[in-house]
Steps between C-alpha positions, in 0.01 A plus 500: 500500500872518410780461752605862449150639556467279806821643646381855430171433679689342791734802536200734491319297762800486733555876465137561595534263793807686625325835462222371725764400759389141465742211487446201277410203723815294547332172407380649171864538397508120471266504201692359200599762248308331219183541710589841643495669160158363402176697557408259780838539674495879479142504624592276792791704634305823456194361683707351780694822553180705509313263731788478748601865473211725397198326651374736767240289680576260781704232328409142589798321658459218250521721189875468446480125553212472253701679234808286571294184464346610169822622342635149417168421328539808283860406416415139417207597279701767322797275435267268312345793312841643408614161371181472295448853366801708603312714753254484789182714512400730787190289554711234672592747775155654527320165525724406794460835676121539472414287808769679705368845411142391566601385850612855584137619467608843378304632206794699365752216510405316187616392158388756245305302245469597138210746502480580132125545550580824683672631188159484335335687788332188637512301821401138450366265767481119501167372634332165549138520389321172552713234336698728271792741525443845354696823469316823573601864486567616855568859395512697177684827445817670393492410132213621279287246315388600151140407432314308765604559860617214717341476843602356834359149531516415128619147425809487277468208258788550255787730401567521126279194462707294746282362783588638841575232760639709786551864591879470523540365147221686321734748327813282484706594194259775397605848386343789315130492418296203617137398461316381810205264486277578796174367640261729688150411609499204259610709202838435331678781316849608392679813617834638370753601763814712453818440694740787578838465332692538828380338821646778716287755315170346606263778605416508868129433551348803672209487745160541337170630637144404419172547684273213600157606628629832634807344663854555364705191414874547453689215333864512611708263277841570658712761678776507239452866424676724503237729651198278442399595855431847354230346281350325802505826698296676231246217505467523878454877479237456228313244712495731802386800295220289352375419849579127484484342845650171386797399285619173346872449430556187290845352569439164336808395299694798641855367512654801673752757384664805655474527877475881495199468268304252711582677829397839359177356362416327831532833683193620305297237685672477838640854533839425658699187412860401556715197421856412596703305244798297621723350231739204517781722632289616795456854364157646578316755287167662580220569254229724642200672344253739659182589311667468161837651595800267486738581785865425570690538829709815540872429511544686827274628772219251453175573322398443140536663161243472223664330203193483279132593502230322304299689242200501737517457877143418595459211744192290432284516815239234420486121495748322273483147361833356384482204261789251502566152367768234522713688247501833680855536628785716620401869501142397429502325837687783670243752375218289647681454832570873535149598389358288782653749741200718417303270731168327457390713205740297280404143415691248288305261276624197312768235544814476710775672306830380350716536812759759400369785713789541743809466283653668198752431227823694447551483126394209282816396319436128518214260433526387861348804667590537867338722762781735597305690766206492736234753596405597856255742658609802705504285816747260338248220442530301180201568278286200403607314188140423402186710495214297642166640384229611740246352258632179343358445152663340194598706200268314262649541152283220365174677583646828380604351165179306439236742632675835536414509871782601736373338818773641724449856382123466526523392865731789585270749326195366683673537835627847413148613413380385841797661676441825310134502605541396864852619581622150580579172328239222497493327838596162353844633403599686814815386675 
């Protein structure tokens, strides 16, 4: 990066900081100019300003001291890098900050890794299977696959003939069309995959519906929308009209999205849901949905106005099994938490979730993503960060990829069949 471009980036960053009414930490002003204009220096002052200014959760007293102690390490490392190559990469800053961010235990306050796999409509997962490391497809959607269809649980062996070692680096340096070498049930084959030209134009994966032994299964990839809750509402209405007494909503790999979407969708299971969002300035906003109608407080006189209605407003009255895994996060977790307000007819199956269920991000202008707000219930209680399942079972991608059997879904379906027949969940899973 040239000196001029570095100064331009610095002016832009400082203007953004001022607009957010943040002040650059005084100690950060001591960073030498030859370090300050490098990617690592710019990343450091941006991250420090955001963590000390925008972070909305309870800030540990030691956070500022931790950052102050790490800053000289960043400077010393970068001075050596500048002398050697003329610049200092962002990775120097991010490697130092990772343990600090992990100690905050907030699923939204993270370093945004390179997720080029998402640009190909895939979510990749690193797994240890016996004595070997493998990469499997955690979710598939968004981008069409010509020819043979990729499936959740497939093992990804190579991209463009290059062996895949880890999920994070599988698509490093790739663009345009790629060929994927995949193993499924012992069979190895190659599938072409197209990448959209512009990352921001990735299609939002809509919910999908299929029927398994007379029970509807809705796969809900995300709540990005806009208006993907309308699709879900039509599925719920269809299930009710068909006489289904049980419903599966699969939230595995659901990384969240728009809060109005997940709150509206949850009202089709719980009837009346409400969340209070408090941002880093202390401002509180309310998101409320009643039976598919999104409501907003009236400016004067109290009461509520309807700001939007879903395409269908049928609340599902039967038993509901929600499937989650360790990568269900953000609005995926909020949807599950709100849906549980329907009472004992809703059960959650799977693994403890990612831990981003009670915070949210205000903009994502930096690779260091910081939770700028928190989410409370109508009584002012902070919602849980994690969703802990009622029925704890692993999301077994290995069995799925080698035998085609989705053990978690099968257990939920078996319990739903019993609940549909008897009117109650199997005794072994009652609270």
